[in-house]
C-alpha positions as CSV (number, residue, x, y, z in Angstrom):
1,M,0.8,-0.3,0.1
2,H,1.0,3.5,-0.8
3,I,-0.2,6.8,1.0
4,I,-0.7,9.9,-0.8
5,L,-1.3,13.0,1.1
6,G,-2.2,16.3,0.1
7,I,-1.3,19.0,2.1
8,G,-3.5,22.0,2.9
9,N,-6.0,23.4,5.4
10,P,-9.5,22.5,6.1
11,G,-12.4,24.9,6.3
12,K,-14.0,26.6,3.3
13,K,-11.8,29.5,4.5
14,Y,-9.1,28.0,3.0
15,D,-10.6,26.6,-0.4
16,G,-8.7,27.4,-3.3
17,T,-5.6,29.1,-1.8
18,R,-1.6,28.6,-2.4
19,H,-1.3,26.6,0.5
20,N,-4.0,24.1,-0.2
21,I,-2.5,22.5,-3.7
22,G,-2.5,20.0,-1.7
23,F,-5.9,19.3,-0.8
24,I,-6.9,20.9,-4.6
25,A,-4.6,17.5,-6.1
26,M,-6.9,15.4,-3.9
27,D,-10.0,16.1,-5.0
28,Y,-8.9,16.0,-8.6
29,M,-7.5,12.1,-7.9
30,E,-10.7,11.4,-5.4
31,S,-13.1,12.7,-8.6
32,K,-10.5,10.6,-11.3
33,Y,-10.4,7.5,-9.4
34,G,-13.7,7.2,-8.3
35,I,-11.9,7.2,-4.5
36,K,-14.2,8.2,-1.9
37,I,-11.9,11.2,0.7
38,N,-14.7,11.0,3.1
39,K,-14.0,8.7,6.8
40,I,-12.3,10.6,9.3
41,K,-9.8,8.3,10.7
42,H,-6.2,9.3,12.0
43,K,-7.2,13.2,12.2
44,A,-7.8,13.0,8.6
45,L,-9.7,12.1,5.7
46,I,-8.9,9.2,4.2
47,G,-10.2,6.8,1.2
48,E,-9.0,3.5,0.3
49,G,-8.6,2.3,-3.4
50,N,-6.8,1.4,-6.6
51,I,-3.9,3.6,-9.0
52,A,-2.7,2.1,-11.7
53,G,-3.2,-1.4,-10.4
54,E,-1.5,-0.1,-6.8
55,K,-3.4,-0.4,-3.5
56,V,-3.4,3.5,-2.3
57,L,-4.4,5.6,0.4
58,L,-5.7,9.3,0.2
59,V,-5.4,11.4,3.0
60,K,-6.0,14.8,3.4
61,P,-4.9,16.1,7.3
62,Q,-7.5,17.8,9.2
63,T,-4.5,19.3,11.6
64,Y,-4.2,22.5,9.4
65,V,-0.7,22.4,7.6
66,N,1.8,22.7,10.0
67,L,0.9,19.9,12.3
68,S,0.2,17.5,9.2
69,G,2.8,14.8,10.3
70,E,0.7,13.8,13.4
71,S,-1.9,12.7,11.3
72,L,0.5,11.1,9.1
73,R,2.5,9.0,11.9
74,E,-0.8,7.7,12.8
75,I,-1.6,7.2,9.7
76,C,2.1,5.0,8.7
77,A,1.8,3.3,12.4
78,Y,-1.5,1.8,11.9
79,Y,-1.4,0.7,8.1
80,K,2.7,-0.3,8.8
81,V,3.4,1.7,5.7
82,P,6.9,2.1,5.8
83,T,8.4,6.4,4.4
84,E,9.6,4.8,1.5
85,D,6.1,4.6,0.3
86,V,4.6,7.8,1.0
87,I,3.8,10.5,-1.7
88,V,3.0,14.0,-0.5
89,I,1.8,16.6,-2.7
90,H,2.0,20.1,-1.3
91,D,3.2,24.3,-2.3
92,D,6.4,25.5,-2.7
93,V,7.0,29.3,-3.1
94,S,10.9,29.0,-4.4
95,L,9.3,27.3,-7.7
96,D,7.4,29.6,-10.3
97,C,3.9,28.8,-10.5
98,G,3.5,25.8,-13.4
99,R,6.3,24.6,-12.4
100,L,7.1,21.5,-10.0
101,R,9.9,19.0,-8.8
102,I,9.6,15.7,-8.0
103,R,12.3,14.9,-4.7
104,K,12.3,11.1,-3.0
105,K,13.9,12.8,0.0
106,G,15.2,16.0,1.3
107,S,15.1,19.0,3.6
108,D,11.4,20.6,4.9
109,G,12.6,23.7,2.9
110,G,11.3,25.9,4.7
111,H,7.9,24.9,4.3
112,N,6.0,24.0,8.2
113,G,3.8,21.0,7.2
114,L,7.1,19.3,5.6
115,K,8.9,20.0,9.2
116,S,6.1,18.3,10.9
117,I,5.9,15.4,8.5
118,I,9.9,14.9,9.0
119,Y,9.7,15.9,12.5
120,Q,7.0,12.8,13.2
121,L,8.1,10.3,10.8
122,K,11.7,10.6,11.9
123,S,13.3,10.2,8.1
124,D,12.7,12.4,5.6
125,S,12.7,9.3,3.3
126,F,9.5,9.8,1.5
127,T,8.4,11.1,-2.0
128,R,7.4,14.6,-2.5
129,I,5.7,16.3,-5.5
130,K,6.0,20.1,-5.3
131,I,3.9,22.6,-7.0
132,G,4.9,25.8,-7.3
133,V,3.1,28.6,-6.1
134,G,5.4,31.6,-7.0
135,A,7.3,33.5,-4.7
136,P,5.7,36.7,-2.7
137,P,6.2,39.9,-4.2
138,E,8.6,42.4,-1.9
139,E,5.4,44.1,0.1
140,Y,4.0,40.6,0.9
141,D,4.1,38.7,3.9
142,M,5.0,35.3,3.0
143,A,2.0,33.6,5.2
144,D,-0.5,36.1,3.5
145,W,1.0,35.2,0.5
146,V,0.7,31.6,0.6
147,L,-3.2,32.0,2.8
148,G,-4.2,34.0,-0.3
149,H,-5.9,33.1,-3.4
150,F,-5.0,32.0,-7.3
151,S,-5.2,34.5,-9.6
152,K,-7.2,33.2,-13.5
153,D,-3.5,33.3,-15.0
154,E,-2.0,31.1,-12.0
155,V,-5.5,28.7,-12.0
156,S,-4.5,28.3,-15.8
157,H,-1.5,27.3,-15.1
158,L,-2.1,25.2,-12.3
159,S,-4.9,23.3,-13.7
160,K,-3.1,21.8,-16.0
161,L,-0.1,20.7,-13.6
162,V,-2.4,19.1,-11.2
163,D,-4.3,17.5,-14.2
164,C,-0.8,16.4,-14.7
165,V,0.0,15.0,-11.8
166,V,-2.9,13.5,-11.3
167,E,-3.2,11.6,-14.6
168,E,0.2,10.9,-15.4
169,I,3.0,11.1,-12.3
170,V,1.0,9.9,-9.5
171,P,0.7,6.2,-11.8
172,E,4.3,6.6,-13.1
173,I,5.7,7.0,-9.3
174,L,3.3,3.5,-8.3
175,K,4.3,2.2,-11.3
176,N,8.2,2.8,-12.0
177,G,9.5,4.8,-8.8
178,A,10.0,8.4,-8.3
179,D,13.2,8.2,-10.2
180,S,11.5,7.4,-12.9
181,A,8.9,10.2,-12.6
182,M,11.7,12.5,-11.9
183,N,13.3,12.2,-15.1
184,Q,10.7,12.9,-17.4
185,Y,8.7,15.7,-15.5
186,N,11.6,17.8,-13.4
187,G,11.8,20.5,-15.2
188,K,8.4,21.1,-17.5
189,A,7.2,24.4,-17.2
190,F,3.1,23.4,-17.8
């Protein structure tokens, strides 16, 4: 089994914000693969199903971004899933909007959700799909930026990128591993 977790904040007021790009991807995955993410368990909404012939658990933590690791730690322990079989989808301000980067391990890069996950799992060996949301203009506070909504131009770039993540990248990682996906998609613009 693989765990696919989208980082985001619960609640209507956060729908469509930069920090919720992980939840946006999970919602599309739910629709695309018919996996209902509606069970409340381990401080998260979860759904079980299959993607690319692999059993998956789709996860939307309900702990808010900064505590995402609490939920994931409980889920990994309960389902006995090693960190290497975890895929985390999240926003990244160091990447321009419409860009992505896949990594098999690494630091939190200043992202509090990843910081929580690394701390709670006591490992940085999980696959990340980083979706670029762009850096804030100088006059913006970082928190205001990531909790802000996308512009119409950004939405068009991100729509194509999220389609690719859900329809191509996640299945590629599940079938052939993160290295294969990294070779095909890192550096690609949408």
